[in-house]
N, C-alpha and C positions, 0 to 999 in steps of 0.2 A: 503493499499499500504506499510505500515511500515514507517520507517524514510525516509523523502523526501531527495533526493540527489540533490545538486545544483552544477553544474560545471561552474566555471569561466574561460572563454576562455582567451587566450593571448591578451593583449591590453594595450595601454598607452594612457591616456586622459590628457591633460593639464600638461604633464610631471609626471603624477602619474601612477604607475604600477597597475597591476591587483592584487597585494598583498594588496594594500590599500582598494580596493574594497572588497576582501575577508574578510578583518578585519571588515569592515562596515556590511557586511552580517552576519558575525558571531555574531555580537552585536545585529543586528536586528531580526535575526531568529535562536536563540540559539538551537531550537529544530530540526533544519535541519543539515544535514551533508554537509558542504561546502568544495568542493575540488577544487584546483586551478591547471590548466593545463598550464605549463610553456614552453612546447615544442610541436612540432607537434605529437611526439610520445605519449606523456601523453594525448593529446587531443584524440587520437585514442583509448587509453586505458580507458578513463573515459566516453566517450560518450555513450557506449552501455547500461550503467546502469543509466544514468542520468535521473531524472524526469524533471528537470528544467535546462536549459542552459542559461547563460547570457554572452553577449559580444556585439561586433560590428556587426559581420556577422556570419552566419551559412550557409555553402554552401549546395547544394542538396546532394553531396556525403557525407558530414558530417551528414546531416539529415538522410540519409539512415542508417547510423551507430547507430543513437540514437533511439534505439528500444523502449525504455521505456518513451520517451519524451512526456510531456504534455504542456510545455510552453517554448518558447524562448523569453527571456526578453532582448530587444535590449537596449543598453545603449546610443543610439542616439535618438534624437527626430525624425529625418527623417528615413523612412523605405524603400525609393525608390531604394536603393541598393539591397534589398532582394527580393528573388523569392517567393513572397507570394503564388503563385499558387502551388508551391512545398509543402509549409507548409500546405495549405488547403487540398491537396491530402492525406497528412499524418494525417490530423485531429490534427495539432498542433497549439495551440493558439500563437499569437504574440502580445507583448506589447511594447510600446516605452517609452522614457524618457522624454516626453513632460512635460513641467513645471519646470524641474530641474534648468533652467537658469532664471526663472522669477525674483527672488530676486536680483541676482547679475547684471543682465542686466538693471533692473529698476534702481538700484543705479547708474550705468554708465550713464543712460539718464539723471537722476536728477543731477549728477555731471557735466555732459556736459552743461546742461542748466544754473546751477549756475555759472559755469565757464564763459560762454558767458556773462551772465547778469552782473556779477561783473567785467568782462574784465580782468580776471586773466592772460591770455597770454600777454596782454599789460603791465600789472604789473611786469610780469617776465622779459619782454624785457627791461623795464625801469630800473629794479633792475640790470640787467647785464651791463647796461650803467652808473650806479651809478647816476641815474637821479631822483631827487626828484621833481615830477611835478604831481599835482593833475589831475584827469580825470573823466569825468561823467560816471556813471553806471545806471543800471535799476534794478527793482525788478521783481521776479517772481509773487509776490502776485498781483492778479488783472489782469494778462495777460491771454492769451488764448493758449492753445496747441491742435493741431489736431494730434491725434494718429491714424496712418494708420494701421490697423490690431489689432483686439481685442481678440487675443488668450490669453493664460496665461501670456505671457510677456507684451502685450498691456494692459491687464486688471490690471496687477501689477503696470505698469507705471502710469496709471490713478490713482490708489489708493495712490501712493506716491505723485503725483502732487496735489491731493486734499488736503493734509496737508499743502500745501503752499498757499492755497486759490486761486487756479487757476481755471479758466473755461476750460472745456475740451470738445472736439468735437471727435467723433469716426467715422471711416470709416471701414466697414467690408463687406464681401461677401453677408451676409444675414442681412441687417440692421433691418429687422423685429424682429430679436432676441433682439434688444436693447443692453443694456450693461451698464457699470458703468459711462458712459459719459453723460454730460448734453444734447448733442444731438448725433444723430447717422445717418449716411449716407451710402449709397452704393457706390461702386467704381466709378459707372457712374456719381456720384454726388461730386466727389472729389474737383472739383473747388469751389463749394460752401462751402465745408468743410474747406478748407485752406484759404478762402478769408480774414478773419479777424484774422488769427492765427499768433502770434508772434514766435511760435515754431512749427514745423512740424516734427513729429517723425515717422520714418518708422520702423514698427514692424511686417510687413506682410511676409507671405511665398512667394517665388518666383514661380509664375505660369504664364500660358499664359496671364492671365488678368493683373498681376502685373509687368511683364517684361517692363522696361522702362516706368512705370507708371508715373514716375516724369520726365517730358520732358520739352522742351522749352515752350510750351503752359502753363504747370502748373506754371513754374517760372514766367511767365508774370502775372499770377493770384495772386500769392503770394505777401504778403506785401514787400516792399523794406527793412524793417528792420527785416524781418523774419529770423530765424535760422533753418537750416535743420540738423536734427540728423538721421543718418542712421545706425541701428543695425540690419537690415534685410539682404538683399543680395545686392551685388554691382550692379547687373544687374536690380534691381528695379529702378535704376536712370540712365538716359542717361548722360554718363560721359562728353560728349562734351557740353551738354546742361548746366550742373552744372558749368562747367568751365567758360563758357560765362556768365552765371548769376552772378557768383562771380566776374568776371573781370570788368563787366559793372554795378555792383551795383544794379542788379535786386533783390538780396537778401543780407543780411548783412554777413552771414557767414555760414559755415557748420562744423559739427563734423562728421567725417566718420570712423567708425570701419570697414566698408567693401567697396571695390572698385571694378570697372570693367575697366582694368583687375586687378587680384589679384594673386600675390603681385603686387602693383603699381610700375612700372619701376622707377629706380632712377631718370631718366631724365624727368619724367612727371612733367608738370608745376604746378600741384596741390601741390606738395611738397613745392614749394617756396612761396605760398600765404599766407600772414599774417592774413587773416581772415579764415583760414582753420586749423583744428586740425585733424590729422590722426593717428589712432591707429591700430596695425596689427592684426585685426580680434581677438581682445583680451577681448571684453566686456563679453564674455561667460566664461571667467576663473573664477573658484571659487574653493577653497579647499574643499568645501562641496558637490562637484559633486557626488562622489561615495556614500556619505551617503544619499543623496537624492534619488539616484537610488535604494539604498537598502531599503529606506521606501516604495517606490512603490512596490518593489518586496515582501516585508514583508506583505503588505496588500493583495497581490494576493496569497501568500502561504496560508493565512488564508482562503480566499475565495475558493481556490482549495480544502482545507481540509474540508470545509463545503459542498462541492459538487456543488458549483455554477460555472457557465460558464461566468458569467458577471464580467469581470475583470477590474481594473483600467488601464487606458491608453491602452485599447485594440484596436488593428487595425485589428486584424483577429481572 
């Protein structure tokens, strides 16, 4: 097929432009011709000769223009926004960016847990009041974390927590797969999984099974000194239920990178609670995002060149 032509579509992720992505690709696949489309007109000009297109979305009309296309490399982990049937009709493979967030989100979770265990929010509040007063803290070592969802992010979280000497319990759709945790349960057994956990980490996808998985009943099962960390989706948690659980000391606190609704309205009572830390869906931010996407695509360029159809992160 000659030199492989890769077209980078218009996109901005975490404040970084497609040019950063193109630079990462040029370093990862120097044997390929990487071209950047910065306008709709440039996209129309470049798509007909592209062997690989990478970006957030490729519409059906754009797909029709890409006559030489072998692969669309989506730069998001989720592909629900894509018309996969259209790609299948054209015989075009689709991959996603699953796993690019594993390192940075795992660091967020560890940071959240250390912050709560060592009571850094209390320390900051006392510092602002110029108040020198000792307070009690606890250790991560020897405690238990229930990690709900054992995809790339959940497994990386478990790996990091093992370094602290923590016990880990996993919950996943197919518990028979096992995983890196000391124990593994299915979603229908989530009450057993969280029963003795000081930390409950949500790292699962939003599905019919997981929507409002964390509800009033689960908060009644959780320990009163438990900390909830949500880096999944806001709708995995019943917002009214977590508010009541925090108000009435059914759990000790929460670190929420996602909420329902999102953004959380300024007048929402969660903002004013001193046992809650809220970040603006920011756990996924990493300057390494595009370089990790480029690493996935580089492996797939090698596989395509070798004539294999078994690709990394393949969804179609």
